[in-house]
C-alpha positions in Angstrom: 0.1 0.1 0.0 1.6 3.8 -0.6 2.0 5.8 2.2 -0.3 8.7 3.0 3.7 10.9 2.2 3.9 9.8 -0.9 0.2 10.0 -2.1 0.8 13.7 -0.4 4.4 14.3 -2.8 2.6 13.3 -6.0 -0.4 15.9 -5.3 2.1 18.3 -4.0 4.4 17.8 -7.0 1.0 18.6 -9.5 0.0 21.7 -7.8 3.1 23.0 -8.0 3.0 22.7 -12.3 -0.9 23.1 -12.7 -1.4 25.7 -9.9 -4.7 24.1 -9.2 -5.5 22.1 -5.5 -6.0 18.6 -5.5 -7.5 16.3 -2.7 -8.0 12.4 -2.3 -10.3 10.6 -0.9 -11.3 6.9 -0.1 -15.0 5.6 -1.6 -16.2 6.0 2.2 -15.6 9.8 1.7 -12.7 10.2 4.1 -10.0 12.7 3.1 -6.7 11.0 2.8 -4.3 14.0 1.9 -4.2 17.0 -0.1 -3.1 20.3 -1.4 -5.7 22.5 0.8 -8.9 22.0 3.1 -12.0 21.7 1.3 -14.2 24.9 1.6 -17.6 23.0 2.1 -17.9 19.1 3.4 -17.8 17.3 0.8 -18.1 13.5 2.2 -21.6 12.9 1.2 -20.8 13.9 -2.4 -17.7 11.9 -2.8 -20.0 8.9 -1.5 -22.7 9.5 -3.9 -19.9 9.7 -7.0 -18.4 6.4 -6.1 -21.7 4.8 -5.8 -22.7 6.4 -9.5 -21.7 5.0 -12.8 -19.8 7.7 -13.8 -16.3 7.9 -14.0 -15.8 11.5 -13.8 -18.5 14.5 -13.2 -18.2 18.3 -12.2 -19.7 18.9 -8.6 -20.1 22.4 -7.4 -16.1 23.8 -7.9 -14.6 20.8 -7.9 -14.2 18.0 -10.8 -14.4 14.3 -9.9 -12.6 11.8 -10.7 -12.6 7.8 -10.1 -8.9 6.3 -9.5 -9.2 2.8 -10.5 -6.5 0.2 -10.6 -7.8 -3.0 -12.4 -10.8 -2.0 -12.3 -11.2 -1.7 -8.9 -11.7 1.6 -7.1 -9.5 2.6 -4.9 -9.5 6.5 -4.5 -11.9 9.6 -5.6 -9.8 12.8 -6.8 -10.9 16.1 -6.4 -9.3 18.9 -8.5 -10.0 22.6 -8.4 -11.9 23.5 -11.5 -9.7 26.5 -12.9 -11.1 27.0 -17.0 -10.7 24.6 -19.2 -7.4 23.1 -18.4 -8.6 22.1 -15.2 -10.1 18.4 -16.9 -7.0 17.6 -18.5 -5.0 18.6 -15.1 -7.0 16.1 -13.5 -7.0 13.3 -15.9 -3.5 13.4 -16.1 -3.0 13.4 -12.4 -5.7 10.4 -11.7 -2.7 8.9 -14.7 -0.1 9.8 -12.2 -1.4 8.6 -9.3 -2.9 4.9 -11.0 0.7 4.7 -12.0 2.2 5.6 -8.5 -0.3 2.7 -7.3 0.3 -0.3 -9.5 3.7 0.2 -9.2 3.1 -0.2 -5.2 0.7 -3.1 -6.1 3.2 -4.8 -8.4 6.3 -4.7 -5.9 4.0 -5.7 -2.9 2.7 -8.7 -4.8 6.6 -9.3 -6.1 7.7 -9.3 -2.3 4.6 -11.1 -0.8 5.3 -13.6 -3.9 8.8 -14.2 -2.6 7.9 -14.2 1.2 5.8 -17.5 0.2 8.8 -18.7 -1.8 11.4 -18.6 0.9 8.7 -20.1 3.5 8.0 -22.6 1.3 4.2 -22.3 1.3 3.8 -22.4 -2.4 3.1 -25.5 -4.9 6.1 -25.7 -7.5 3.7 -25.3 -10.8 1.8 -22.5 -8.5 5.3 -20.9 -8.0 7.0 -20.8 -11.5 3.3 -19.6 -12.9 3.1 -17.1 -10.4 6.8 -15.7 -11.4 5.9 -15.9 -14.9 3.3 -13.6 -14.5 5.2 -11.0 -12.0 8.1 -11.2 -14.4 11.0 -13.0 -11.8 13.0 -14.6 -13.5 15.8 -17.5 -12.9 18.5 -16.4 -11.4 21.7 -17.5 -9.1 20.3 -16.2 -5.5 21.4 -16.3 -2.0 19.3 -15.9 1.5 20.5 -13.5 3.9 18.8 -13.0 7.1 19.6 -10.2 9.3 19.1 -10.3 12.9 18.2 -7.6 14.9 19.4 -7.3 18.5 16.1 -6.8 20.3 12.7 -5.8 18.2 13.6 -4.1 14.9 12.1 -0.8 14.2 11.0 0.5 10.6 14.4 2.6 10.1 16.6 -0.6 10.4 13.8 -2.2 7.1 14.3 1.3 5.3 17.8 1.2 5.5 18.3 -2.5 4.1 15.9 -1.7 1.4 17.6 1.5 0.6 21.0 -0.4 0.3 19.9 -2.7 -2.4 17.3 -0.5 -3.7 18.8 0.3 -6.8 18.9 -3.4 -7.9 15.5 -4.8 -9.0 16.6 -8.5 -9.0 16.9 -8.3 -4.9 14.0 -8.7 -2.4 13.7 -7.3 1.0 10.7 -9.4 2.7 10.3 -10.3 7.0 8.6 -13.3 8.3 9.3 -12.3 11.9 9.4 -9.7 14.7 13.2 -9.7 14.8 14.7 -10.8 11.5 14.8 -9.0 7.8 14.8 -11.2 5.0 17.4 -10.4 1.9 17.0 -12.6 -1.3 19.7 -11.5 -3.4 20.2 -11.9 -6.9 23.9 -12.7 -7.0 24.7 -13.4 -10.6 27.8 -11.3 -10.1 29.7 -12.5 -7.4 31.6 -15.6 -8.2 32.4 -16.2 -5.0 32.1 -17.3 -1.5 34.5 -14.5 -0.2 32.1 -12.0 -1.5 29.0 -13.0 -0.4 30.8 -12.3 3.0 32.1 -9.0 2.0 28.0 -8.3 1.3 27.3 -9.8 4.5 30.3 -7.4 6.7 28.9 -4.6 4.5 25.5 -5.0 5.8 26.5 -5.1 9.4 28.9 -2.0 8.8 26.2 0.2 7.6 23.4 -1.1 10.1 26.1 -0.2 12.7 26.8 2.7 11.4 23.7 4.6 10.3 21.2 2.8 12.4 23.1 2.3 15.5 22.1 -1.1 16.5 24.0 -4.4 16.8 22.9 -7.0 14.1 24.2 -10.9 13.1 23.8 -11.8 9.7 23.5 -15.5 8.4 23.5 -16.6 5.0 22.6 -20.0 3.2 24.2 -21.5 -0.1 24.3 -20.1 -3.6 20.7 -21.7 -5.2 19.8 -21.5 -9.2 16.2 -22.5 -9.2 13.2 -20.7 -7.3 12.1 -23.9 -5.5 15.6 -24.1 -3.8 15.2 -20.2 -2.1 13.6 -22.2 0.9 16.7 -24.5 1.2 18.8 -21.1 1.2 16.6 -19.8 3.9 16.8 -22.6 6.3 20.5 -22.9 5.9 21.2 -18.9 6.8 18.6 -20.0 10.1 21.0 -22.9 10.9 24.1 -20.8 10.5 22.7 -18.0 12.9 21.7 -20.6 15.4 25.0 -22.4 15.0 27.0 -19.1 15.3 24.8 -18.0 18.7 25.6 -21.2 20.3 29.2 -21.3 19.3 30.6 -18.2 17.8 28.9 -15.4 19.6 31.9 -12.9 19.1 31.4 -13.6 15.3 29.3 -10.9 13.7 28.3 -13.1 10.3 28.1 -16.6 10.0 28.0 -18.4 6.4 26.4 -21.7 6.1 29.7 -23.8 4.5 31.7 -22.2 7.3 30.0 -23.9 9.8 32.8 -25.9 10.9 32.6 -28.8 13.7 29.6 -26.5 15.2 26.9 -28.0 12.6 27.8 -31.5 13.8 27.6 -30.6 17.4 24.4 -28.6 17.0 22.6 -32.0 15.6 23.6 -34.3 18.7 21.0 -35.5 21.0 21.4 -34.4 24.9 22.1 -37.5 26.1 24.7 -38.2 24.2 26.4 -35.0 25.1 25.7 -36.0 28.8 27.8 -39.0 27.8 30.6 -37.4 26.3 31.1 -35.0 29.2 31.2 -37.9 31.6 34.0 -39.2 29.7 35.5 -36.2 29.5 35.5 -34.7 33.3 33.7 -37.2 35.2 30.5 -37.0 36.9 30.6 -33.3 38.0 32.1 -30.8 35.4 34.9 -28.5 37.6 33.8 -25.5 38.3 37.4 -23.5 37.3 35.8 -21.2 34.1 36.1 -17.8 35.7 37.0 -15.1 33.1 40.5 -15.2 33.7 40.7 -18.5 32.7 38.7 -18.9 29.6 40.5 -15.4 28.3 43.9 -17.5 29.2 42.6 -21.0 27.3 40.9 -18.5 24.6 43.7 -16.6 23.7 46.0 -19.6 23.6 44.1 -21.6 21.4 43.9 -18.6 19.0 48.1 -18.7 19.0 47.9 -22.4 18.1 48.8 -23.6 21.5 52.0 -21.5 21.2 53.3 -20.5 24.8 54.9 -17.5 24.4 53.2 -15.6 22.2 50.1 -15.9 23.8 52.2 -14.7 27.2 52.8 -11.4 25.3 49.1 -10.7 24.1 47.7 -11.3 28.0 51.2 -9.3 29.4 52.0 -11.8 31.6 55.4 -13.6 32.2 55.9 -16.7 30.3 56.1 -18.8 33.5 52.6 -16.8 35.0 51.5 -18.3 31.9 53.1 -22.4 32.4 51.4 -21.6 36.0 48.1 -21.2 35.1 47.9 -23.9 32.3 49.5 -26.3 34.8 46.7 -25.4 37.6 44.2 -26.2 34.7 45.4 -29.3 33.9 45.2 -30.0 37.9 42.0 -29.1 37.8 40.6 -30.5 34.3 42.4 -33.6 34.2 43.3 -32.4 30.7 46.8 -30.9 29.3 45.6 -28.7 27.0 49.5 -27.8 25.9 49.3 -30.9 23.7 46.7 -30.9 20.6 44.9 -34.3 21.7 44.2 -32.8 25.1 43.4 -29.1 23.5 41.3 -30.3 20.7 39.3 -32.9 23.6 38.3 -30.0 25.7 37.3 -27.3 22.9 35.2 -30.4 21.7 33.9 -30.5 25.4 33.5 -26.6 25.5 31.4 -26.5 22.6 29.0 -28.8 23.9 28.0 -27.5 26.9 27.3 -24.6 25.0 25.1 -26.7 22.8 23.3 -27.8 25.9 23.1 -24.9 27.7 21.2 -23.4 24.9 19.0 -26.1 24.5 18.4 -26.1 28.0 17.5 -22.1 27.0 14.9 -23.4 24.5 13.2 -25.8 26.7 12.8 -22.8 29.5 11.5 -20.4 26.9 8.9 -23.0 26.0 7.5 -23.4 29.2 7.2 -20.0 30.1 
């Protein structure tokens, strides 16, 4: 639906050119917008005209016109009568408004269609017939999900639309209160690195312009319309896995989920069994901030003690003491590759279990 602001802008532009006032009413006689206030009560006259068979007529000091889109009455346009040219101005204004409404209706239909494609709500035959009618061609596409922290507002949606407004082959829609869906035509992006760059660009722009933290997940490239829903599911999984295992990252690709993809799909019973094998009956409570930062830096530097000590601004012997303390409490020497890998997997399994527990509590509340 075209906003009243857009309609007002169109009428104002016509007035600046033609020097006549225009007003737009609904068929129920309610004024929508206009370049002036009516000198007389027009409600009854508008209703009677809407119910008549005439497409236009003159009532008092105004020309009345019906604005029809696909034979459906959308608005009643009133144009101030000022000489013979007023009738021509009115008909041109009707054409302008009709074109505006048709354009927005087509865009709405296209976005609504893509929303149903994303959610898998259409039969394959209906999908391709509708796509042909809406002039949506086959092309390689990738679905991006932009997850906004908290509840998104209209500003974020407008910013995303403006980012991709120049390409009519892209679609921006939404399916819930937190996420914005971008179906991106990627025929000009050959590599997966370019898809990652685009995701980072979205994050940076929204952080700069809207001052809101967002996370972006995207699926695989697909060639067919029917596969867009699969790319959407992949993007959704990328975000969920990223939230659990890679919280520090703002963009997640389905192709680069690593071992998190496997752990995410493990049942809780199997996770509990694995943790018992690693830690015994009780998980040691040694994961304070200092310990976690030490372990994280140690892993980031590929188990290099000297480089880790330098980045933590501690003496090498201090770091060795911390690692020995961790070994004593955990029973794992993370200075060795095998124990380091075992501990890393155990930490990811714990994150997965905490996430599943939070989901269960959320459903129960």
